The first five atom37 places (N, CA, C, CB, O) and aatype in JSON, in Angstrom:
{
  "aatype": [12, 8, 1, 10, 13, 19, 9, 4, 19, 0, 10, 0, 0, 4, 16, 3, 1, 3, 19, 3, 1, 12, 0, 11, 19, 1, 3, 6, 9, 4, 5, 4, 11, 16, 19, 11, 4, 0, 6, 16, 0, 10, 6, 8, 19, 14, 11, 5, 3, 19, 11, 15, 2, 14, 1, 16, 5, 11, 9, 0, 1, 6, 12, 10, 3, 4, 10, 0, 6, 19, 18, 5, 15, 2, 0, 14, 16, 5, 3, 14, 3, 0, 14, 15, 3, 14, 6, 16, 15, 3, 14, 0, 15, 0, 1, 11, 14],
  "atom_mask": [
    [1, 1, 1, 1, 1],
    [1, 1, 1, 1, 1],
    [1, 1, 1, 1, 1],
    [1, 1, 1, 1, 1],
    [1, 1, 1, 1, 1],
    [1, 1, 1, 1, 1],
    [1, 1, 1, 1, 1],
    [1, 1, 1, 1, 1],
    [1, 1, 1, 1, 1],
    [1, 1, 1, 1, 1],
    [1, 1, 1, 1, 1],
    [1, 1, 1, 1, 1],
    [1, 1, 1, 1, 1],
    [1, 1, 1, 1, 1],
    [1, 1, 1, 1, 1],
    [1, 1, 1, 1, 1],
    [1, 1, 1, 1, 1],
    [1, 1, 1, 1, 1],
    [1, 1, 1, 1, 1],
    [1, 1, 1, 1, 1],
    [1, 1, 1, 1, 1],
    [1, 1, 1, 1, 1],
    [1, 1, 1, 1, 1],
    [1, 1, 1, 1, 1],
    [1, 1, 1, 1, 1],
    [1, 1, 1, 1, 1],
    [1, 1, 1, 1, 1],
    [1, 1, 1, 1, 1],
    [1, 1, 1, 1, 1],
    [1, 1, 1, 1, 1],
    [1, 1, 1, 1, 1],
    [1, 1, 1, 1, 1],
    [1, 1, 1, 1, 1],
    [1, 1, 1, 1, 1],
    [1, 1, 1, 1, 1],
    [1, 1, 1, 1, 1],
    [1, 1, 1, 1, 1],
    [1, 1, 1, 1, 1],
    [1, 1, 1, 1, 1],
    [1, 1, 1, 1, 1],
    [1, 1, 1, 1, 1],
    [1, 1, 1, 1, 1],
    [1, 1, 1, 1, 1],
    [1, 1, 1, 1, 1],
    [1, 1, 1, 1, 1],
    [1, 1, 1, 1, 1],
    [1, 1, 1, 1, 1],
    [1, 1, 1, 1, 1],
    [1, 1, 1, 1, 1],
    [1, 1, 1, 1, 1],
    [1, 1, 1, 1, 1],
    [1, 1, 1, 1, 1],
    [1, 1, 1, 1, 1],
    [1, 1, 1, 1, 1],
    [1, 1, 1, 1, 1],
    [1, 1, 1, 1, 1],
    [1, 1, 1, 1, 1],
    [1, 1, 1, 1, 1],
    [1, 1, 1, 1, 1],
    [1, 1, 1, 1, 1],
    [1, 1, 1, 1, 1],
    [1, 1, 1, 1, 1],
    [1, 1, 1, 1, 1],
    [1, 1, 1, 1, 1],
    [1, 1, 1, 1, 1],
    [1, 1, 1, 1, 1],
    [1, 1, 1, 1, 1],
    [1, 1, 1, 1, 1],
    [1, 1, 1, 1, 1],
    [1, 1, 1, 1, 1],
    [1, 1, 1, 1, 1],
    [1, 1, 1, 1, 1],
    [1, 1, 1, 1, 1],
    [1, 1, 1, 1, 1],
    [1, 1, 1, 1, 1],
    [1, 1, 1, 1, 1],
    [1, 1, 1, 1, 1],
    [1, 1, 1, 1, 1],
    [1, 1, 1, 1, 1],
    [1, 1, 1, 1, 1],
    [1, 1, 1, 1, 1],
    [1, 1, 1, 1, 1],
    [1, 1, 1, 1, 1],
    [1, 1, 1, 1, 1],
    [1, 1, 1, 1, 1],
    [1, 1, 1, 1, 1],
    [1, 1, 1, 1, 1],
    [1, 1, 1, 1, 1],
    [1, 1, 1, 1, 1],
    [1, 1, 1, 1, 1],
    [1, 1, 1, 1, 1],
    [1, 1, 1, 1, 1],
    [1, 1, 1, 1, 1],
    [1, 1, 1, 1, 1],
    [1, 1, 1, 1, 1],
    [1, 1, 1, 1, 1],
    [1, 1, 1, 1, 1]
  ],
  "atom_positions": [
    [[14.2, 84.44, 19.11], [15.22, 84.0, 18.21], [16.38, 83.55, 19.07], [15.64, 85.12, 17.21], [16.95, 82.5, 18.81]],
    [[16.74, 84.31, 20.1], [17.92, 84.05, 20.89], [17.68, 82.71, 21.71], [18.23, 85.3, 21.86], [18.61, 81.95, 21.98]],
    [[16.45, 82.48, 22.07], [16.08, 81.26, 22.79], [16.23, 79.96, 21.98], [14.66, 81.38, 23.26], [16.66, 78.91, 22.45]],
    [[15.84, 80.14, 20.75], [16.08, 79.05, 19.71], [17.53, 78.72, 19.53], [15.53, 79.46, 18.34], [17.85, 77.54, 19.44]],
    [[18.35, 79.58, 19.48], [19.82, 79.41, 19.34], [20.36, 78.69, 20.6], [20.55, 80.83, 19.13], [21.15, 77.76, 20.5]],
    [[19.93, 79.13, 21.69], [20.41, 78.53, 23.02], [19.95, 77.05, 23.11], [19.81, 79.36, 24.3], [20.7, 76.16, 23.52]],
    [[18.59, 76.83, 22.68], [18.18, 75.42, 22.73], [18.93, 74.5, 21.72], [16.69, 75.32, 22.47], [19.35, 73.4, 22.07]],
    [[19.08, 74.96, 20.52], [19.99, 74.26, 19.48], [21.36, 73.95, 20.0], [20.17, 75.14, 18.22], [21.83, 72.82, 19.82]],
    [[22.01, 74.87, 20.63], [23.35, 74.68, 21.16], [23.31, 73.67, 22.31], [23.95, 76.04, 21.64], [24.22, 72.85, 22.45]],
    [[22.29, 73.72, 23.11], [22.16, 72.8, 24.2], [21.85, 71.25, 23.67], [21.0, 73.35, 25.15], [22.43, 70.29, 24.17]],
    [[21.06, 71.15, 22.81], [20.81, 69.93, 22.12], [22.01, 69.4, 21.46], [19.78, 70.1, 21.16], [22.26, 68.2, 21.58]],
    [[22.69, 70.1, 20.83], [23.96, 69.71, 20.18], [24.97, 69.19, 21.26], [24.59, 70.95, 19.38], [25.62, 68.16, 21.1]],
    [[25.06, 69.95, 22.33], [25.95, 69.58, 23.4], [25.65, 68.13, 23.99], [25.86, 70.65, 24.51], [26.54, 67.35, 24.34]],
    [[24.31, 67.87, 24.05], [23.84, 66.59, 24.65], [24.27, 65.44, 23.63], [22.16, 66.61, 24.91], [24.77, 64.38, 24.0]],
    [[24.05, 65.73, 22.51], [24.32, 64.63, 21.53], [25.88, 64.42, 21.48], [23.72, 65.0, 20.03], [26.32, 63.27, 21.36]],
    [[26.68, 65.45, 21.55], [28.18, 65.23, 21.57], [28.57, 64.47, 22.75], [28.95, 66.54, 21.56], [29.45, 63.62, 22.65]],
    [[27.92, 64.74, 23.98], [28.23, 63.94, 25.19], [27.87, 62.46, 25.0], [27.45, 64.51, 26.41], [28.6, 61.59, 25.49]],
    [[26.73, 62.13, 24.28], [26.4, 60.71, 24.09], [27.41, 60.15, 23.13], [24.95, 60.51, 23.56], [27.84, 59.01, 23.33]],
    [[27.82, 60.84, 22.14], [28.75, 60.41, 21.08], [30.08, 60.14, 21.87], [28.93, 61.56, 19.86], [30.71, 59.1, 21.68]],
    [[30.46, 61.03, 22.68], [31.82, 60.8, 23.35], [31.79, 59.68, 24.34], [32.31, 62.06, 24.08], [32.82, 59.04, 24.52]],
    [[30.67, 59.38, 25.01], [30.6, 58.37, 26.0], [30.55, 56.99, 25.22], [29.32, 58.59, 26.96], [31.14, 56.0, 25.66]],
    [[29.85, 56.98, 24.06], [29.81, 55.68, 23.3], [31.21, 55.43, 22.7], [28.7, 55.71, 22.13], [31.67, 54.29, 22.63]],
    [[31.9, 56.57, 22.25], [33.27, 56.35, 21.64], [34.2, 55.76, 22.75], [33.89, 57.75, 21.03], [34.99, 54.86, 22.46]],
    [[34.12, 56.19, 23.81], [34.95, 55.71, 24.95], [34.62, 54.14, 25.25], [34.64, 56.66, 26.28], [35.53, 53.35, 25.52]],
    [[33.48, 53.82, 25.19], [33.09, 52.36, 25.37], [33.62, 51.59, 24.15], [31.46, 52.17, 25.5], [34.13, 50.48, 24.3]],
    [[33.5, 52.15, 23.0], [34.0, 51.44, 21.79], [35.46, 51.23, 21.94], [33.69, 52.23, 20.47], [35.98, 50.14, 21.67]],
    [[36.14, 52.24, 22.37], [37.63, 52.13, 22.48], [37.96, 51.09, 23.57], [38.3, 53.56, 22.84], [38.91, 50.32, 23.4]],
    [[37.24, 51.05, 24.63], [37.36, 49.95, 25.67], [37.29, 48.54, 25.01], [36.18, 50.09, 26.76], [38.2, 47.72, 25.11]],
    [[36.13, 48.32, 24.32], [35.94, 47.03, 23.76], [36.93, 46.66, 22.71], [34.63, 46.94, 23.23], [37.35, 45.5, 22.65]],
    [[37.33, 47.57, 21.88], [38.33, 47.28, 20.89], [39.67, 46.94, 21.34], [38.45, 48.33, 20.05], [40.43, 46.28, 20.64]],
    [[40.03, 47.45, 22.69], [41.28, 47.06, 23.29], [41.24, 45.75, 23.99], [41.71, 48.08, 24.22], [42.3, 45.27, 24.4]],
    [[40.17, 45.15, 24.16], [39.99, 43.98, 24.87], [40.49, 42.69, 24.05], [38.54, 43.89, 25.25], [40.28, 42.53, 22.85]],
    [[41.13, 41.86, 24.83], [41.58, 40.55, 24.14], [40.72, 39.39, 24.58], [43.09, 40.22, 24.48], [40.74, 38.33, 23.94]],
    [[39.9, 39.56, 25.73], [39.18, 38.41, 26.13], [37.68, 38.7, 26.05], [39.61, 37.97, 27.52], [37.33, 39.87, 25.97]],
    [[36.84, 37.8, 26.08], [35.43, 37.95, 26.12], [34.94, 38.62, 27.36], [34.8, 36.65, 25.98], [34.09, 39.51, 27.34]],
    [[35.5, 38.18, 28.4], [35.07, 38.75, 29.75], [35.37, 40.26, 29.79], [35.83, 38.01, 30.98], [34.54, 41.01, 30.29]],
    [[36.58, 40.74, 29.26], [36.88, 42.14, 29.24], [35.86, 42.86, 28.35], [38.31, 42.38, 28.75], [35.35, 43.9, 28.76]],
    [[35.56, 42.37, 27.21], [34.73, 42.93, 26.26], [33.21, 43.09, 26.79], [34.82, 42.08, 25.02], [32.54, 44.1, 26.59]],
    [[32.81, 42.1, 27.4], [31.53, 42.07, 28.04], [31.37, 43.08, 29.2], [31.27, 40.71, 28.52], [30.33, 43.71, 29.38]],
    [[32.46, 43.19, 29.97], [32.5, 44.13, 31.0], [32.49, 45.57, 30.53], [33.64, 43.89, 31.8], [31.81, 46.41, 31.12]],
    [[33.17, 45.84, 29.55], [33.21, 47.16, 28.86], [31.81, 47.48, 28.27], [34.32, 47.16, 27.69], [31.31, 48.61, 28.34]],
    [[31.22, 46.44, 27.71], [29.87, 46.68, 27.04], [28.85, 47.0, 28.13], [29.38, 45.38, 26.19], [27.8, 47.53, 27.77]],
    [[29.04, 46.75, 29.39], [28.11, 47.23, 30.45], [28.19, 48.75, 30.65], [28.42, 46.51, 31.8], [27.33, 49.34, 31.3]],
    [[29.22, 49.36, 30.09], [29.3, 50.81, 30.33], [28.63, 51.65, 29.22], [30.76, 51.21, 30.46], [28.77, 52.87, 29.13]],
    [[27.86, 50.86, 28.35], [27.1, 51.58, 27.26], [25.98, 52.36, 28.09], [26.42, 50.5, 26.08], [25.39, 51.81, 29.02]],
    [[25.73, 53.66, 27.71], [24.73, 54.32, 28.4], [23.41, 53.72, 28.45], [24.61, 55.52, 27.9], [22.92, 53.29, 27.4]],
    [[22.76, 53.64, 29.62], [21.4, 52.98, 29.82], [20.28, 53.79, 29.33], [21.15, 52.68, 31.28], [19.27, 53.24, 28.88]],
    [[20.41, 55.1, 29.4], [19.31, 56.03, 29.12], [19.29, 56.09, 27.52], [19.55, 57.54, 29.85], [20.21, 55.63, 26.84]],
    [[18.21, 56.67, 27.02], [18.06, 56.81, 25.56], [19.21, 57.66, 25.0], [16.67, 57.48, 25.2], [19.54, 58.72, 25.54]],
    [[19.78, 57.19, 23.96], [20.8, 57.77, 23.2], [20.21, 58.12, 21.89], [21.99, 56.87, 23.07], [19.76, 57.22, 21.18]],
    [[20.18, 59.44, 21.47], [19.65, 59.77, 20.18], [20.41, 59.07, 19.0], [19.69, 61.27, 20.02], [21.64, 59.09, 18.92]],
    [[19.62, 58.48, 18.14], [20.18, 57.77, 17.05], [20.4, 58.78, 15.94], [19.27, 56.6, 16.61], [19.46, 59.45, 15.49]],
    [[21.61, 58.87, 15.51], [22.08, 59.71, 14.43], [23.15, 58.97, 13.7], [22.58, 61.05, 14.94], [23.58, 57.92, 14.17]],
    [[23.61, 59.47, 12.56], [24.69, 58.75, 11.83], [25.91, 58.49, 12.66], [25.1, 59.54, 10.62], [26.51, 57.42, 12.56]],
    [[26.29, 59.48, 13.52], [27.48, 59.24, 14.3], [27.43, 58.16, 15.4], [27.85, 60.47, 14.9], [28.36, 57.39, 15.62]],
    [[26.25, 58.18, 16.08], [26.14, 57.06, 17.1], [25.85, 55.75, 16.48], [25.06, 57.34, 18.12], [26.15, 54.73, 17.1]],
    [[25.25, 55.69, 15.22], [25.09, 54.45, 14.62], [26.45, 53.84, 14.21], [24.18, 54.58, 13.47], [26.67, 52.63, 14.35]],
    [[27.39, 54.73, 13.66], [28.66, 54.42, 13.17], [29.49, 53.73, 14.4], [29.35, 55.76, 12.58], [30.06, 52.64, 14.3]],
    [[29.47, 54.44, 15.47], [30.1, 54.01, 16.72], [29.52, 52.65, 17.17], [29.91, 55.1, 17.84], [30.27, 51.74, 17.52]],
    [[28.17, 52.5, 17.18], [27.68, 51.2, 17.62], [28.02, 50.17, 16.67], [26.24, 51.21, 17.83], [28.23, 49.05, 17.14]],
    [[28.11, 50.34, 15.39], [28.56, 49.32, 14.43], [30.03, 49.03, 14.64], [28.32, 49.78, 12.98], [30.41, 47.86, 14.53]],
    [[30.84, 49.94, 14.92], [32.33, 49.77, 15.2], [32.48, 48.89, 16.45], [33.07, 51.21, 15.44], [33.32, 47.99, 16.51]],
    [[31.59, 49.2, 17.51], [31.53, 48.5, 18.67], [31.33, 47.02, 18.57], [30.55, 49.04, 19.41], [32.04, 46.19, 19.14]],
    [[30.24, 46.75, 17.72], [29.95, 45.4, 17.46], [30.9, 44.63, 16.64], [28.74, 45.33, 16.87], [31.09, 43.43, 16.85]],
    [[31.52, 45.32, 15.69], [32.54, 44.68, 14.94], [33.77, 44.28, 15.87], [32.97, 45.61, 13.79], [34.33, 43.2, 15.68]],
    [[34.16, 45.1, 16.81], [35.21, 44.8, 17.69], [34.86, 43.63, 18.62], [35.56, 46.01, 18.47], [35.68, 42.77, 18.91]],
    [[33.53, 43.63, 19.08], [33.01, 42.62, 19.92], [33.03, 41.18, 19.2], [31.57, 43.03, 20.33], [33.36, 40.13, 19.75]],
    [[32.61, 41.33, 17.88], [32.62, 40.05, 17.05], [34.04, 39.44, 16.92], [32.06, 40.34, 15.6], [34.27, 38.23, 16.94]],
    [[35.04, 40.51, 16.76], [36.49, 39.92, 16.62], [36.96, 39.32, 17.86], [37.53, 41.01, 16.23], [37.69, 38.32, 17.81]],
    [[36.6, 39.86, 19.0], [36.95, 39.25, 20.31], [36.35, 37.83, 20.48], [36.46, 40.17, 21.47], [36.99, 36.88, 20.91]],
    [[35.03, 37.78, 20.08], [34.29, 36.45, 20.2], [35.08, 35.46, 19.3], [32.68, 36.57, 19.71], [35.41, 34.36, 19.72]],
    [[35.36, 35.89, 18.07], [35.86, 35.04, 17.09], [37.33, 34.6, 17.51], [35.8, 35.76, 15.7], [37.71, 33.44, 17.33]],
    [[38.05, 35.44, 18.01], [39.42, 35.11, 18.34], [39.51, 34.19, 19.54], [40.2, 36.36, 18.61], [40.48, 33.45, 19.69]],
    [[38.52, 34.23, 20.37], [38.47, 33.32, 21.64], [37.6, 32.14, 21.36], [37.9, 34.11, 22.94], [37.38, 31.39, 22.32]],
    [[37.08, 31.87, 20.24], [36.23, 30.7, 19.94], [37.14, 29.5, 19.89], [35.44, 30.88, 18.58], [38.27, 29.62, 19.42]],
    [[36.71, 28.35, 20.34], [37.5, 27.18, 20.24], [37.66, 26.72, 18.78], [36.88, 26.11, 21.08], [36.75, 26.92, 17.98]],
    [[38.74, 26.15, 18.43], [38.9, 25.74, 17.09], [38.17, 24.32, 16.88], [40.45, 25.67, 16.74], [38.06, 23.47, 17.76]],
    [[37.68, 24.23, 15.57], [37.04, 23.02, 15.11], [38.0, 22.13, 14.41], [35.9, 23.34, 14.22], [37.61, 21.06, 13.95]],
    [[39.19, 22.52, 14.32], [40.24, 21.65, 13.57], [40.86, 20.59, 14.57], [41.47, 22.62, 12.94], [41.54, 20.97, 15.52]],
    [[40.6, 19.27, 14.34], [41.04, 18.3, 15.13], [42.58, 18.22, 15.11], [40.4, 17.07, 14.74], [43.17, 17.75, 16.09]],
    [[43.24, 18.66, 14.02], [44.71, 18.56, 13.92], [45.37, 19.82, 14.52], [45.15, 18.38, 12.4], [46.59, 19.9, 14.59]],
    [[44.62, 20.77, 14.94], [45.22, 22.0, 15.53], [45.96, 21.71, 16.79], [44.16, 23.05, 15.81], [45.46, 20.88, 17.56]],
    [[47.08, 22.28, 17.1], [47.77, 22.06, 18.33], [46.89, 22.48, 19.49], [49.09, 22.8, 18.34], [46.15, 23.45, 19.38]],
    [[46.96, 21.75, 20.61], [46.14, 22.1, 21.71], [46.83, 23.11, 22.61], [45.77, 20.88, 22.48], [48.06, 23.25, 22.57]],
    [[46.09, 23.8, 23.39], [46.7, 24.83, 24.28], [47.25, 24.15, 25.45], [45.68, 25.92, 24.72], [46.45, 23.44, 26.07]],
    [[48.39, 24.21, 25.86], [48.93, 23.52, 26.95], [48.31, 23.79, 28.29], [50.28, 23.79, 27.01], [48.31, 22.94, 29.18]],
    [[47.76, 25.06, 28.44], [47.11, 25.47, 29.67], [45.74, 24.86, 29.81], [47.01, 26.96, 29.74], [45.26, 24.7, 30.94]],
    [[45.11, 24.53, 28.79], [43.8, 23.85, 28.9], [43.75, 22.36, 28.64], [42.89, 24.47, 27.99], [42.73, 21.7, 28.83]],
    [[44.9, 21.86, 28.19], [44.94, 20.41, 27.97], [44.93, 19.68, 29.23], [46.14, 20.01, 27.19], [45.25, 20.23, 30.29]],
    [[44.57, 18.43, 29.16], [44.51, 17.46, 30.32], [45.97, 16.89, 30.51], [43.4, 16.24, 30.03], [46.55, 16.24, 29.64]],
    [[46.49, 17.2, 31.75], [47.84, 16.82, 31.97], [47.95, 15.25, 32.12], [48.37, 17.55, 33.23], [49.06, 14.74, 31.96]],
    [[46.93, 14.53, 32.39], [46.93, 13.12, 32.48], [47.11, 12.44, 31.09], [45.67, 12.69, 33.12], [47.71, 11.38, 30.96]],
    [[46.52, 13.15, 30.03], [46.69, 12.61, 28.73], [48.08, 12.71, 28.19], [45.79, 13.25, 27.84], [48.47, 12.01, 27.26]],
    [[48.82, 13.59, 28.79], [50.2, 13.87, 28.27], [51.16, 12.59, 28.84], [50.75, 15.47, 28.86], [52.19, 12.27, 28.25]],
    [[50.78, 12.04, 29.83], [51.64, 10.95, 30.37], [51.57, 9.64, 29.44], [51.17, 10.6, 31.89], [50.55, 9.34, 28.82]],
    [[52.62, 8.98, 29.4], [52.53, 7.73, 28.55], [52.25, 6.59, 29.47], [53.87, 7.46, 27.72], [52.72, 6.6, 30.61]],
    [[51.46, 5.53, 29.03], [51.12, 4.43, 29.82], [52.11, 3.44, 30.02], [50.08, 3.84, 29.33], [51.86, 2.45, 30.71]]
  ]
}
């Protein structure tokens, strides 16, 4: 009976460690403002098997939501009347003929 208790505690600790690591990666991604930053943070996701449970699934969902927000905020606009970004605009086009 004592061994069973020790095994259960050990398994719970492993799961908590996975949850903590995934939560740190989620926090990194959610703080990013650029796609490059988010993709770099995404590389920190644990490579070995992480046990799927409601907590890890929730964190993964939040991670993907943050990643989608970063992609959406950095996507080029499709509005032709939108002001252009002065850093990316062609300086030659700003000159008058």
